[in-house]
C-alpha positions in Angstrom: 0.0 0.0 0.1 1.1 3.9 -0.3 1.8 5.8 2.6 -1.2 8.1 3.2 -0.2 11.5 2.9 -1.7 12.7 6.3 1.4 10.8 7.9 3.7 13.4 6.4 2.1 16.3 7.6 2.3 18.2 10.8 -0.7 19.9 10.1 -3.0 17.7 8.5 -6.3 18.9 6.9 -9.8 18.0 7.8 -9.6 14.6 6.6 -6.0 13.4 7.9 -7.2 15.0 11.5 -10.3 12.6 11.0 -8.1 10.0 10.0 -5.9 10.2 12.7 -8.3 10.2 15.5 -10.3 7.1 13.8 -6.8 5.2 13.8 -5.3 6.6 17.3 -6.7 3.7 19.2 -5.0 1.0 17.1 -2.1 2.6 16.9 -2.1 2.5 20.8 -2.6 -1.2 20.4 0.3 -1.6 17.8 2.4 0.4 20.3 1.8 -1.9 23.1 2.6 -5.0 21.0 6.0 -3.6 19.7 7.4 -2.3 23.2 6.6 -5.9 24.2 8.4 -7.5 20.9 11.4 -4.8 21.3 12.0 -5.8 25.0 12.9 -9.2 24.3 16.7 -10.4 24.2 18.2 -11.1 20.8 21.0 -14.1 20.1 24.3 -12.8 19.4 26.3 -14.7 17.0 30.2 -15.1 16.2 30.7 -12.1 14.4 29.7 -8.0 14.5 26.5 -7.1 13.4 25.5 -3.7 11.9 22.2 -2.6 11.5 20.8 0.2 9.2 17.4 0.8 9.7 15.0 3.8 10.0 12.3 5.2 12.4 9.5 5.4 10.4 7.6 3.2 7.3 8.6 3.6 4.0 11.7 4.7 2.1 14.4 7.0 3.7 17.6 5.6 1.9 18.5 2.8 3.7 19.3 0.3 0.6 22.0 3.0 -0.6 23.0 3.4 2.9 23.7 -0.5 2.9 25.1 -0.4 0.1 27.8 2.0 0.6 28.5 0.7 4.5 29.3 -2.5 2.7 31.7 -1.1 0.2 33.8 1.0 3.1 33.7 -2.5 4.6 35.1 -4.4 1.9 38.0 -1.5 1.4 38.8 -1.8 5.1 39.3 -5.7 4.7 36.3 -6.9 6.0 33.9 -9.9 4.5 30.1 -8.2 4.9 27.2 -10.2 3.9 24.1 -8.5 3.9 21.0 -9.6 6.1 17.6 -9.0 4.4 14.1 -10.0 5.3 14.0 -10.5 1.5 10.2 -8.4 1.7 8.2 -9.5 -1.2 9.6 -12.6 -2.0 8.9 -16.1 -1.9 12.3 -17.2 -0.5 11.8 -16.1 2.7 8.4 -17.7 2.9 9.4 -21.1 4.0 11.2 -19.9 7.2 14.7 -20.8 6.1 17.8 -18.8 5.1 18.6 -18.7 1.7 21.9 -17.0 -0.4 20.5 -15.1 -3.0 21.9 -15.9 -6.8 21.6 -12.7 -9.2 22.1 -15.5 -12.0 19.1 -17.3 -10.7 16.8 -15.6 -8.7 14.0 -13.0 -9.8 12.7 -10.4 -7.5 9.7 -12.6 -7.0 11.9 -15.2 -5.1 14.5 -13.0 -3.5 12.7 -9.7 -3.4 14.0 -6.4 -5.3 16.2 -4.9 -2.2 18.1 -8.1 -1.8 18.8 -8.2 -6.0 19.8 -4.8 -5.5 22.5 -5.5 -2.0 23.6 -8.6 -4.1 25.6 -7.1 -6.8 28.1 -5.6 -4.1 28.3 -8.4 -1.3 26.7 -11.8 -0.4 23.2 -11.7 0.8 21.0 -13.9 2.4 17.5 -13.2 3.2 15.6 -14.9 5.9 12.4 -14.1 8.0 14.3 -15.5 10.8 17.4 -13.0 11.3 19.4 -15.7 13.5 19.0 -18.3 10.7 20.1 -16.2 8.4 23.1 -14.9 10.5 24.2 -18.7 10.6 24.0 -19.2 7.0 26.0 -15.9 6.5 28.9 -17.2 8.8 28.9 -20.4 7.3 29.9 -19.0 4.1 32.9 -16.9 5.9 31.3 -13.5 6.9 33.4 -11.3 9.0 30.5 -9.4 9.9 27.0 -8.9 9.0 25.1 -6.0 7.8 21.4 -6.2 8.5 19.2 -4.1 6.2 16.1 -2.9 8.1 15.3 -4.2 11.4 15.9 -1.5 13.7 12.7 -2.8 15.5 13.8 -6.5 15.2 15.0 -7.4 18.6 15.7 -11.0 17.2 19.8 -10.3 16.7 22.0 -8.2 19.0 23.7 -5.3 17.0 27.2 -3.8 17.5 26.3 -0.7 15.9 22.7 0.7 14.5 22.5 3.6 12.1 19.2 5.0 11.7 18.6 6.7 8.2 16.0 9.6 8.0 14.7 11.2 4.9 15.3 15.1 5.3 12.1 16.1 3.7 9.5 14.3 5.9 11.6 13.5 9.1 9.6 11.7 11.4 6.0 12.5 9.8 3.2 13.2 12.3 4.9 11.4 15.0 2.3 9.3 15.3 2.4 5.3 15.4 1.3 3.1 12.7 -1.3 3.1 11.4 -2.0 6.7 12.7 1.2 7.6 11.6 4.6 6.2 10.0 6.1 5.6 13.4 7.6 1.8 13.4 7.9 2.2 17.5 7.8 4.9 20.0 10.6 7.2 19.4 12.4 7.3 22.7 12.6 3.2 22.5 13.8 3.5 19.0 16.5 6.4 20.0 17.5 4.2 23.0 18.9 1.7 20.7 20.1 3.9 18.1 24.0 4.7 17.8 23.9 7.3 15.1 21.6 9.2 12.5 22.2 9.7 9.1 19.9 12.5 7.6 19.3 12.1 3.6 18.5 15.3 1.8 17.3 18.5 3.1 14.0 19.7 4.7 12.5 21.4 7.7 11.4 17.7 9.1 15.0 16.9 8.9 16.2 19.5 10.6 13.3 18.8 13.5 14.5 15.4 13.6 18.0 16.0 13.7 17.4 18.3 16.9 15.7 15.6 18.5 18.3 13.0 17.8 21.1 15.5 19.1 19.0 16.2 22.4 19.5 12.4 22.9 23.2 12.6 22.4 23.1 10.8 19.0 25.9 11.6 16.6 24.2 12.9 13.6 25.3 12.8 9.9 24.5 14.3 6.4 24.2 12.7 3.3 22.5 12.8 0.0 21.6 10.6 -3.2 23.7 11.7 -6.0 22.6 10.4 -9.7 25.0 8.2 -11.9 26.8 11.3 -13.7 26.4 9.8 -17.4 22.6 8.8 -16.5 21.9 12.4 -15.2 23.5 13.9 -18.3 21.0 11.2 -20.5 18.1 13.1 -18.3 19.0 16.7 -19.2 16.6 18.2 -20.8 14.8 15.0 -22.4 11.1 14.5 -21.9 10.5 11.5 -19.3 7.7 9.3 -18.3 8.7 8.4 -15.1 7.1 5.7 -12.8 8.4 4.1 -9.1 7.0 1.5 -6.6 9.1 2.9 -3.7 8.5 4.3 -0.2 8.2 7.6 -1.9 8.0 8.0 -5.4 8.3 12.1 -4.8 11.8 11.6 -4.0 12.4 10.1 -7.2 10.3 12.3 -9.3 12.3 15.0 -7.5 15.9 13.5 -8.2 15.1 13.0 -12.4 14.1 17.0 -12.3 17.2 17.8 -10.2 18.8 16.4 -12.9 17.2 18.7 -15.8 14.6 15.9 -16.8 11.0 17.2 -18.3 8.7 15.1 -16.6 5.7 14.6 -19.0 4.2 12.2 -16.8 4.6 10.3 -13.6 3.3 7.1 -12.2 3.6 6.6 -8.4 3.2 2.8 -7.5 3.1 1.4 -3.9 6.2 0.3 -2.0 7.3 -3.1 -3.5 4.7 -3.0 -6.1 4.9 -6.3 -8.2 4.5 -5.1 -11.7 2.6 -6.9 -14.6 3.6 -7.0 -18.3 0.7 -4.9 -18.9 1.6 -2.4 -16.6 4.9 -1.9 -18.3 3.6 -2.3 -21.9 1.3 0.6 -21.1 4.1 2.4 -20.1 5.9 1.9 -23.1 2.9 3.3 -25.2 2.5 6.0 -23.4 6.0 7.4 -23.5 6.1 6.4 -27.3 2.9 8.4 -27.7 5.0 11.7 -25.6 8.2 10.8 -27.8 9.6 10.3 -24.0 11.9 8.3 -22.4 10.7 5.8 -20.0 12.6 6.0 -16.7 12.3 4.1 -13.3 14.5 3.6 -9.9 17.0 0.6 -10.0 15.0 -0.7 -7.4 11.8 -1.0 -9.5 14.5 -2.3 -12.4 15.5 -5.6 -10.9 11.4 -6.5 -10.9 11.6 -5.7 -14.6 14.3 -8.2 -15.6 11.9 -10.9 -16.5 9.9 -8.7 -18.6 12.2 -7.4 -20.9 12.8 -9.9 -23.6 8.6 -9.5 -23.7 8.6 -5.9 -24.3 8.2 -4.6 -27.5 11.7 -3.4 -28.7 10.7 -0.6 -31.0 9.1 1.2 -27.9 10.6 2.8 -25.3 12.0 0.2 -22.9 12.4 1.1 -19.6 15.9 2.2 -18.1 16.8 3.1 -14.4 18.5 6.1 -12.9 21.1 4.7 -10.3 22.2 7.1 -7.6 24.4 6.4 -4.6 25.0 7.8 -1.2 27.1 10.5 -0.7 27.9 11.5 2.8 29.3 14.7 4.0 31.1 13.6 7.1 32.4 10.2 5.6 35.5 9.7 7.2 34.0 10.5 10.5 31.3 8.0 10.2 33.6 5.2 8.8 36.0 5.8 11.9 32.5 5.3 14.4 31.9 2.0 12.7 35.2 0.5 12.5 35.3 1.8 16.2 32.4 -0.2 17.1 33.6 -3.3 15.4 37.0 -2.9 17.0 35.9 -2.8 20.3 33.3 -5.5 19.7 35.9 -8.0 18.9 38.3 -6.6 21.6 35.5 -7.5 24.4 35.5 -11.0 22.9 31.7 -11.3 22.9 31.8 -14.0 20.3 31.4 -17.4 22.2 30.1 -19.7 19.4 28.0 -19.6 16.3 24.6 -18.6 18.2 24.1 -17.9 21.6 20.2 -17.7 22.2 
C-alpha cells in the first residue's frame, strides 16, 4: 500500500485529522505490542552485526546506505554479508535462509532490495534473522550488515545507524497506523547509535534536533544520480514511474537532473509489476516521444519482462543513485571503532547464543 499523505503532514487537513482520530486507538494497541516485542533479548552471533534501519515506514534511503556501508567495509578488508528480510520474495516465506543468486533468482523469489544488495556483497534472505546469520557465517562472513530491522530484536547489534529522510523526518510523529512511526521514538532512540539525515528539509532538521537532544551523533548525506545517467536526462522528456516508499523523491531527483517529466506514475512500495502495466507505460512514452525511466529497485523487478516488451517502443531504463555522506570519514571511523570494540570485548562465544 502507499503511505497516506496525512502521515507526513505536521498540520493535516480535515480528512487527515479525522483519520488520525479514527486510527489512534489502533496505534495504542500496536504500540503496546511493539514495545513488548522490542523488549526481548536477541541472539548474539560469532561476528559483529551492523544494522541499517529507520524510524518510520516507507523509504528513507536504507538500501543505498547499506550498499555504501558494505563498500567501505570491503575496502577495510572485511567480508560483509547482507542480511535481509527479503520482503515480497518467496524465498523467505519457508522460514529458512537462502543465499541470493542473481543469475538464478528473480525479484519475485528474493525480493527487489536483496537483488540490489547482491550486486555489492553476498546477501542472505531470511525471515528469522538468527537463522540467516548462521548461513552468512557458514559462508565466511566477517560481519553482518542487516538491511532494515531496527525494530527487530532477534539479533544483538554492535552498531545501529538510523536513516532519516530529510524531507519528511518523523512525519506526524504518531505510531502506525495513525502515523508512520514503527515504534515509540524514545525506545528507538535508545537502541540507535547514530543518525544519518539524507536530503534537506525542515522535518529533517526537527528530527536531527531530537537525535542531538538524545545525545546521538548525526551525519548528513544525499543521493547523487550516476553522472552518465543524469546527463542523459538533461533536457529530455521523461515518463517516470516508481514503486518505492516515496515516489516523489525519485521524481524530484529526475527533475534535479534537468529532466522534463511529462508523466509520472506512483505505485505502492515493492509493487509487483505486471507485463500489461509496463507495456502501457511503453505506449505512453512512445506517444509523448519520451524516455521511460524508473528506479534501480524497480528495474530489478522488470528483468523478467524485458525480452517480452516491444523493442521498437521505449524500453524502461533506470536512474542509478549512490549515497554521498558529507562526514564520510567520521562515520566510517565510528563504525570501525564499534567493530574493534566488539571484537576486543570477546563477546563471541560460538555460532549462536540464544
